[in-house]
VEXLOFI-142335 format. One record per residue (C-alpha): residue number from 1; x, y, z; residue in one letter. Coordinates in steps of 0.02 Angstrom, whole numbers. Each point is the difference from the previous one (the first is absolute). Example, Ala and Ser with C-alpha at 12.3 -4.5 7.8 and 13.67 -1.06 7.14 Angstrom:
VEXLOFI-142335
<1; <615; -225; 390>; a> <2; <69; 172; -33>; s> 
This chain:
VEXLOFI-142335
<1; <-914; -1531; 1160>; m> <2; <128; 137; 16>; t> <3; <-52; 175; 49>; r> <4; <13; 53; -182>; g> <5; <-105; -146; -62>; e> <6; <-132; 36; 133>; r> <7; <-11; 181; -60>; n> <8; <-10; -54; -183>; i> <9; <-144; -118; 42>; r> <10; <-91; 137; 98>; w> <11; <12; 125; -144>; i> <12; <-65; -126; -126>; e> <13; <-140; -55; 117>; a> <14; <-62; 171; 59>; h> <15; <49; 136; -125>; c> <16; <-98; 31; -159>; r> <17; <46; 71; -170>; v> <18; <-64; 179; 17>; p> <19; <-15; 53; -183>; e> <20; <25; -51; -180>; g> <21; <2; -179; -61>; k> <22; <-60; -122; 132>; g> <23; <-69; 135; 115>; v> <24; <-70; -76; 161>; g> <25; <93; -165; -21>; e> <26; <129; -62; 126>; p> <27; <174; 68; -28>; v> <28; <122; -120; -83>; k> <29; <178; 54; 35>; l> <30; <134; -28; -131>; r> <31; <147; -109; 46>; e> <32; <120; 149; 4>; w> <33; <-117; 88; 121>; q> <34; <-5; -154; 111>; r> <35; <190; -7; -4>; a> <36; <11; 182; 57>; e> <37; <-122; -30; 143>; l> <38; <99; -151; 58>; r> <39; <161; 101; -8>; k> <40; <-82; 138; 102>; l> <41; <-77; -106; 137>; y> <42; <98; -162; 17>; d> <43; <146; 78; 93>; s> <44; <19; 156; 109>; p> <45; <-17; 159; -104>; t> <46; <14; 182; 51>; s> <47; <9; 77; -175>; l> <48; <-55; -79; -163>; f> <49; <38; 87; -165>; i> <50; <-84; -60; -158>; i> <51; <31; 92; -162>; s> <52; <-63; -34; -175>; f> <53; <-64; 94; -153>; g> <54; <-166; 88; -13>; r> <55; <-168; -90; -17>; k> <56; <51; -162; 88>; n> <57; <-139; -3; 129>; g> <58; <88; 102; 134>; k> <59; <-162; 75; 67>; t> <60; <-84; -170; 14>; a> <61; <146; -79; 94>; l> <62; <7; 146; 121>; v> <63; <-189; -8; 28>; a> <64; <4; -186; 43>; f> <65; <144; 28; 124>; i> <66; <-99; 143; 79>; v> <67; <-151; -115; 27>; l> <68; <114; -137; 70>; l> <69; <57; 120; 137>; h> <70; <-168; 85; 29>; t> <71; <-120; -147; 13>; c> <72; <101; -154; -45>; g> <73; <121; -116; 89>; p> <74; <135; 135; 8>; e> <75; <-112; 123; 94>; a> <76; <65; 62; 168>; v> <77; <-144; 53; 115>; p> <78; <-19; 189; 21>; n> <79; <135; 37; -128>; s> <80; <10; 116; -149>; e> <81; <51; -37; -180>; v> <82; <46; 139; -120>; v> <83; <48; 16; -181>; s> <84; <88; 156; -59>; g> <85; <0; 75; -175>; a> <86; <62; 161; -76>; r> <87; <-173; 74; -35>; s> <88; <-180; -19; 60>; r> <89; <-54; -78; -165>; d> <90; <138; -128; 7>; q> <91; <-35; -39; 183>; a> <92; <-185; -24; -34>; s> <93; <34; -134; -132>; m> <94; <59; -125; 132>; v> <95; <-147; 41; 113>; y> <96; <-128; -19; -141>; r> <97; <72; -168; -56>; y> <98; <3; -70; 178>; a> <99; <-173; 70; 37>; m> <100; <-79; -73; -158>; k> <101; <83; -169; 26>; s> <102; <-61; -10; 181>; a> <103; <-177; 61; -37>; r> <104; <-23; -138; -128>; l> <105; <55; -131; 127>; s> <106; <-143; -77; 101>; p> <107; <128; -54; 131>; e> <108; <81; 172; 25>; l> <109; <-134; 131; -36>; a> <110; <-104; -31; 159>; p> <111; <151; 33; 112>; f> <112; <65; 159; -82>; l> <113; <-48; 183; -7>; q> <114; <51; 112; -144>; f> <115; <27; 187; 10>; r> <116; <19; 60; -177>; d> <117; <33; 183; 43>; t> <118; <139; -42; 123>; a> <119; <64; -146; -105>; k> <120; <-12; -117; 150>; e> <121; <-50; -181; 29>; i> <122; <-45; -50; 179>; l> <123; <-21; -171; 79>; c> <124; <-90; 38; 165>; p> <125; <10; -180; 62>; e> <126; <192; 6; -3>; l> <127; <17; 187; 27>; g> <128; <110; 15; -156>; t> <129; <3; 144; -122>; t> <130; <71; 23; -174>; y> <131; <27; 175; -68>; k> <132; <67; 60; -167>; a> <133; <117; 149; 24>; l> <134; <71; 122; -126>; s> <135; <156; 107; 5>; a> <136; <-100; 158; -36>; d> <137; <-108; -21; 156>; a> <138; <38; 74; 171>; s> <139; <-63; -144; 109>; t> <140; <147; -119; -8>; n> <141; <80; 36; 169>; i> <142; <-45; -90; 161>; g> <143; <-37; -170; -76>; r> <144; <72; -167; 55>; s> <145; <-33; -128; -137>; p> <146; <45; -184; 17>; v> <147; <7; -9; -191>; l> <148; <50; 143; -115>; a> <149; <-4; -19; -189>; i> <150; <93; 130; -103>; h> <151; <-76; 11; -174>; d> <152; <105; 64; -148>; e> <153; <146; 59; 106>; l> <154; <99; 11; -161>; g> <155; <-82; 167; -33>; q> <156; <98; 78; 144>; v> <157; <149; 102; -60>; r> <158; <151; 5; 114>; g> <159; <46; -113; 147>; p> <160; <-122; 78; 123>; r> <161; <-188; 16; 12>; d> <162; <-92; 74; 148>; a> <163; <-156; -104; -34>; f> <164; <98; -163; -5>; y> <165; <96; 48; 157>; d> <166; <-160; 46; 93>; a> <167; <-75; -173; -32>; i> <168; <162; -99; 18>; d> <169; <44; 76; 169>; t> <170; <-175; -24; 68>; s> <171; <9; -191; 4>; q> <172; <106; -16; 157>; g> <173; <-148; -48; 110>; a> <174; <-8; -175; -78>; y> <175; <152; -117; 14>; p> <176; <-55; -95; -156>; g> <177; <-51; 151; -104>; a> <178; <10; -27; -188>; l> <179; <36; 123; -141>; s> <180; <-34; -43; -182>; i> <181; <64; 104; -146>; v> <182; <-80; -40; -167>; i> <183; <51; 109; -147>; s> <184; <81; 20; -168>; t> <185; <184; 47; 16>; q> <186; <56; 178; 30>; a> <187; <98; 97; -130>; a> <188; <169; 26; 83>; t> <189; <115; -80; 129>; d> <190; <-28; 145; 120>; l> <191; <-189; -23; 11>; d> <192; <-75; -76; 157>; l> <193; <-59; -163; -79>; l> <194; <169; -27; -82>; s> <195; <86; 24; 168>; v> <196; <-116; -130; 79>; l> <197; <25; -123; -143>; i> <198; <190; 17; 0>; d> <199; <3; -27; 189>; d> <200; <-111; -154; -16>; a> <201; <117; -72; -133>; k> <202; <142; -1; 126>; k> <203; <-98; -122; 109>; g> <204; <59; 73; 164>; r> <205; <-171; -19; 83>; d> <206; <-83; -171; -28>; p> <207; <-170; 75; 43>; t> <208; <11; 117; -149>; v> <209; <-56; -91; -157>; k> <210; <-17; 53; -180>; m> <211; <-73; -63; -164>; s> <212; <63; 104; -146>; l> <213; <-74; -37; -171>; y> <214; <106; 94; -126>; t> <215; <66; -28; -176>; a> <216; <187; -41; 4>; p> <217; <109; 127; -89>; e> <218; <72; -131; -118>; d> <219; <-171; -47; -71>; l> <220; <-73; 77; -156>; d> <221; <-113; 132; 82>; p> <222; <-135; -24; -132>; y> <223; <-11; -190; 13>; s> <224; <-133; -106; 83>; d> <225; <135; -67; 117>; e> <226; <34; 175; 67>; a> <227; <-186; 36; 18>; l> <228; <-31; -164; 92>; a> <229; <147; 28; 118>; a> <230; <-72; 166; 63>; a> <231; <-184; -45; -6>; n> <232; <-57; -159; 90>; p> <233; <-176; 20; -71>; a> <234; <65; 14; -180>; f> <235; <-115; -99; -115>; g> <236; <-126; -25; 140>; d> <237; <-103; 148; 62>; f> <238; <135; 116; -69>; l> <239; <-34; -4; -186>; d> <240; <156; -56; -95>; a> <241; <-48; 96; -157>; d> <242; <-15; 161; 100>; y> <243; <178; -24; 66>; c> <244; <65; -39; -174>; r> <245; <-79; 160; -66>; k> <246; <87; 99; 136>; q> <247; <165; -84; -46>; a> <248; <-23; 40; -184>; e> <249; <-45; 180; 41>; k> <250; <161; 18; 101>; a> <251; <101; -80; -140>; r> <252; <-77; 117; -128>; r> <253; <7; 159; 105>; m> <254; <157; 14; 109>; p> <255; <-80; 139; 104>; s> <256; <-113; -134; 79>; f> <257; <141; -124; 36>; e> <258; <41; 58; 176>; n> <259; <-181; -1; 59>; s> <260; <-24; -171; -81>; y> <261; <152; -69; 88>; r> <262; <-53; 72; 167>; n> <263; <-188; -35; -1>; l> <264; <-10; -159; -105>; i> <265; <170; -83; 22>; l> <266; <15; 63; 180>; n> <267; <178; 56; -26>; q> <268; <79; 139; 100>; r> <269; <2; 129; -139>; v> <270; <-15; 188; 16>; n> <271; <-130; 79; -113>; m> <272; <135; 126; -43>; h> <273; <160; -77; -67>; t> <274; <142; 56; 115>; p> <275; <165; 65; -66>; f> <276; <94; -142; 85>; v> <277; <-74; -172; 33>; t> <278; <3; -80; 171>; r> <279; <117; -139; -61>; t> <280; <128; 123; -68>; v> <281; <-9; 110; 155>; w> <282; <27; -147; 117>; e> <283; <149; -59; -103>; a> <284; <87; 164; 46>; n> <285; <-30; -14; 188>; g> <286; <181; -18; 54>; g> <287; <60; 101; 149>; e> <288; <93; 161; -45>; p> <289; <177; 26; 66>; d> <290; <17; 153; 112>; d> <291; <182; 20; -53>; l> <292; <-57; 35; -178>; a> <293; <-76; 166; 58>; f> <294; <170; 65; 52>; q> <295; <51; 17; -182>; g> <296; <-89; 87; -143>; r> <297; <-185; 16; 40>; v> <298; <-147; 57; -105>; f> <299; <-142; 72; 103>; v> <300; <-177; 36; -60>; a> <301; <-132; 96; 97>; v> <302; <-186; -15; -33>; d> <303; <-84; 131; 109>; l> <304; <-177; -43; -54>; s> <305; <-135; 94; 96>; a> <306; <53; 64; 170>; r> <307; <-138; -94; 90>; n> <308; <38; -167; -86>; d> <309; <159; -102; -23>; l> <310; <170; 77; -34>; t> <311; <135; -117; -64>; a> <312; <189; 2; -16>; i> <313; <83; -142; -94>; v> <314; <189; -18; 2>; s> <315; <82; -106; -135>; l> <316; <180; -62; 7>; a> <317; <97; -119; -111>; e> <318; <79; -150; 85>; g> <319; <178; -63; -20>; d> <320; <-58; -148; -104>; q> <321; <-127; 96; -101>; g> <322; <-184; 19; 34>; g> <323; <-90; 142; 86>; w> <324; <-32; 11; 187>; h> <325; <-160; 90; 49>; v> <326; <-36; 90; 164>; r> <327; <-177; 72; 7>; p> <328; <-61; 119; 135>; e> <329; <-176; 65; 29>; f> <330; <-84; 136; 104>; w> <331; <-182; 30; 44>; t> <332; <-83; 127; 117>; p> <333; <-60; -56; 171>; e> <334; <-163; 97; -9>; i> <335; <-124; -85; -115>; g> <336; <94; -166; -4>; m> <337; <-152; -100; 55>; e> <338; <-101; 76; -141>; e> <339; <135; -44; -127>; r> <340; <6; -178; 68>; v> <341; <-187; -16; -29>; r> <342; <4; 88; -167>; r> <343; <145; -96; -76>; d> <344; <-25; -163; 94>; g> <345; <185; -4; 43>; m> <346; <79; -23; 174>; p> <347; <99; 163; 3>; y> <348; <-11; 5; 190>; d> <349; <72; -176; 13>; l> <350; <139; 40; -125>; w> <351; <46; 151; 107>; v> <352; <14; -111; 154>; k> <353; <104; -126; -98>; q> <354; <119; 136; -61>; g> <355; <-44; -10; -185>; y> <356; <-71; 178; 4>; m> <357; <21; 155; 105>; e> <358; <-140; 110; 63>; s> <359; <22; 187; 14>; t> <360; <-93; 114; 122>; p> <361; <-148; 98; -65>; g> <362; <-119; -24; -145>; a> <363; <129; 12; -140>; s> <364; <176; -59; -31>; v> <365; <121; 135; 52>; d> <366; <133; 15; -135>; y> <367; <129; 39; 134>; d> <368; <2; -187; 39>; f> <369; <34; -39; -182>; i> <370; <138; 131; -9>; a> <371; <84; -71; 156>; d> <372; <-4; -176; -72>; r> <373; <74; 56; -166>; l> <374; <143; 83; 93>; i> <375; <32; -162; 96>; e> <376; <1; -103; -160>; i> <377; <121; 122; -81>; a> <378; <114; -10; 153>; g> <379; <8; -190; -7>; e> <380; <36; -15; -185>; a> <381; <155; 35; -103>; e> <382; <-110; 94; -124>; s> <383; <-185; 28; -23>; v> <384; <-109; 45; -147>; h> <385; <-171; 61; 58>; v> <386; <-153; 16; -113>; v> <387; <-177; 52; 44>; a> <388; <-164; 39; -81>; d> <389; <-20; 185; -42>; r> <390; <-160; 5; 102>; w> <391; <38; 84; 169>; r> <392; <186; -8; -36>; l> <393; <22; 182; 51>; k> <394; <-68; -38; 174>; e> <395; <127; -140; 22>; l> <396; <141; 112; -61>; e> <397; <-57; 132; 124>; a> <398; <12; -128; 141>; a> <399; <179; -39; -52>; l> <400; <42; 184; -13>; s> <401; <-57; 29; 179>; r> <402; <135; -123; 50>; r> <403; <133; 90; -102>; d> <404; <29; -157; -101>; v> <405; <33; 1; -186>; e> <406; <-67; -162; -69>; l> <407; <-42; 21; -184>; p> <408; <-160; -89; -46>; i> <409; <-33; -34; -183>; e> <410; <-183; 12; -55>; p> <411; <-67; -162; -72>; f> <412; <-156; 9; -109>; g> <413; <-146; -118; 21>; q> <414; <-51; -1; -183>; g> <415; <37; -124; -137>; f> <416; <162; 83; -53>; q> <417; <88; -23; 167>; s> <418; <-87; -154; 68>; m> <419; <7; -109; -157>; a> <420; <189; -32; 4>; p> <421; <-6; -15; 190>; a> <422; <-134; -136; -8>; l> <423; <94; -89; -139>; d> <424; <157; -6; 109>; s> <425; <-97; -55; 154>; l> <426; <-93; -134; -96>; e> <427; <162; -69; -73>; a> <428; <82; -5; 172>; a> <429; <-150; -91; 75>; l> <430; <-12; -127; -141>; l> <431; <186; -36; 16>; n> <432; <-15; -16; 190>; k> <433; <121; 144; 31>; r> <434; <-105; 85; 136>; i> <435; <13; -36; 187>; r> <436; <-149; 81; 87>; h> <437; <-6; -110; 155>; g> <438; <-189; -30; -15>; n> <439; <-37; 166; 84>; h> <440; <-190; -9; 29>; p> <441; <-40; 181; -40>; v> <442; <102; -3; -160>; l> <443; <-81; -167; -41>; g> <444; <-172; 80; 20>; m> <445; <51; 137; -121>; c> <446; <65; -127; -124>; a> <447; <-161; -100; 0>; s> <448; <-101; 158; -29>; n> <449; <108; 79; -136>; a> <450; <-78; 3; -173>; v> <451; <91; 62; -155>; a> <452; <-89; 92; -140>; v> <453; <67; 30; -175>; s> <454; <-9; 142; -125>; d> <455; <-26; -31; -187>; p> <456; <188; -16; -23>; a> <457; <12; -139; 129>; g> <458; <83; 104; 136>; n> <459; <-55; -45; 176>; r> <460; <-25; 84; 167>; k> <461; <-77; -49; 167>; l> <462; <-174; 73; 14>; d> <463; <-68; 32; 175>; k> <464; <-176; 20; -67>; s> <465; <2; -179; -67>; k> <466; <77; -75; 157>; a> <467; <-103; -97; 128>; t> <468; <96; 79; 146>; g> <469; <156; 97; 47>; r> <470; <147; -13; -120>; i> <471; <116; 135; 70>; d> <472; <141; -122; 38>; g> <473; <0; -72; -176>; m> <474; <0; 174; -76>; v> <475; <153; 43; 106>; a> <476; <86; -165; -47>; l> <477; <-28; 34; -185>; a> <478; <68; 176; 19>; m> <479; <155; -63; 90>; a> <480; <29; -132; -134>; m> <481; <-23; 132; -134>; g> <482; <131; 111; 82>; a> <483; <120; -146; 19>; a> <484; <-20; -55; -181>; s> <485; <30; 176; -64>; a> <486; <160; 24; 100>; t> <487; <78; -173; 4>; e> <488; <189; 11; -3>; a> <489; <76; -59; -164>; p> <490; <78; -170; 10>; k> <491; <188; -17; -16>; q> <492; <54; -70; -169>; p> <493; <50; -182; -5>; e> <494; <145; -55; -111>; y> <495; <34; -167; -81>; q> <496; <163; -62; -75>; m> <497; <-14; -128; -137>; m> <498; <143; -101; -77>; f> <499; <-3; -75; -173>; f> 
């Protein structure tokens, strides 16, 4: 037997069905579950990611793995096993399932102790402990688990999570420590689970493995084929008629489509439809040419709140057409750690990498913005600067203190001003005429930006509907609006025809 086959045999011999149909009977693993266990154990593994739609027996699979490492053949004497979830209720589900399954087992129950209040299972003979942890608890530091299971990591927004980091960095005491992530997909490319999945797809580390059950984009999303691709238990303990009803509901009511695609089809779909899709944004990721910014440049400033992000986006037309984009961002030094936790974004890392600048104090000093605008104007043949009316007088005062006359045209944030700007930006993106260089902060803003419409169909970017910061996309739209309104007329072309 391989290691995986040994573990499969142990689960089916010692674990019991804890509830529902067949309660108390020996567990009978499905073939897809056996395949996942063989994939996990039959070669060295440091991180195993398994992702599928909801209601596919995630809790049961996690519970059996927990028992394997607490009192089964995978147990390491005097070690700790943990599972982490986003809330206490979610964390307790794994504990309850494992506890019920073990208590019903005549082979396991005599060797285990159960602490319901602490959500712990102890095996005194081996000195092993399993504990269910939650992100909203304060007792997650100081542990050293040999196995850590991250439950529903797809709920984390942004590429960082203090709870995940606390568990992940605590496993250094064991050379063969194992992490398992089991979850439905996250909503956006910038979320932590998406970052882990995209890294695993590259195959750079052979000890990082992944099983991703998701409906391919080219399938009819309401078909049984799509449902089966994302749900390995489809038609088994996941009721097929239930899934079909969810599909029909999404077909009938478009407002449910995104949640259906994310939770049932396990596709990476934001619950809020972004202004620009990931595919379109990536198609415009060419590197901008610095020489383009020595000609005619359109500059947009989004000051936002003084204790958040401030953005300047410069837009210049290239020699062969297309628009070159140079985004710049500022954030205050004081309070940065709080903003990193609040937004789930690595602002501190982006500052170190040069994608953002930090300014002293607790708010962005507009003197820094004024100095940068003067530099941009000095490098370009001509500049056209636009800015939101909000706090514009403070920026103008900063320029005045430098005895610099740099006219700034107010740019409204309502439907009247933003609708033509978004139309121009959308057309440029769809025609692949933007070169943004895959700037990570601007990419974050693009993935968060959500457009809302008025009854006449005019659109604007709405910060209240966004899932995160969108300052860079607001500035890009403003710059494109300014460029579209002042584009130089083309020279007439003549043709001579002979008859």
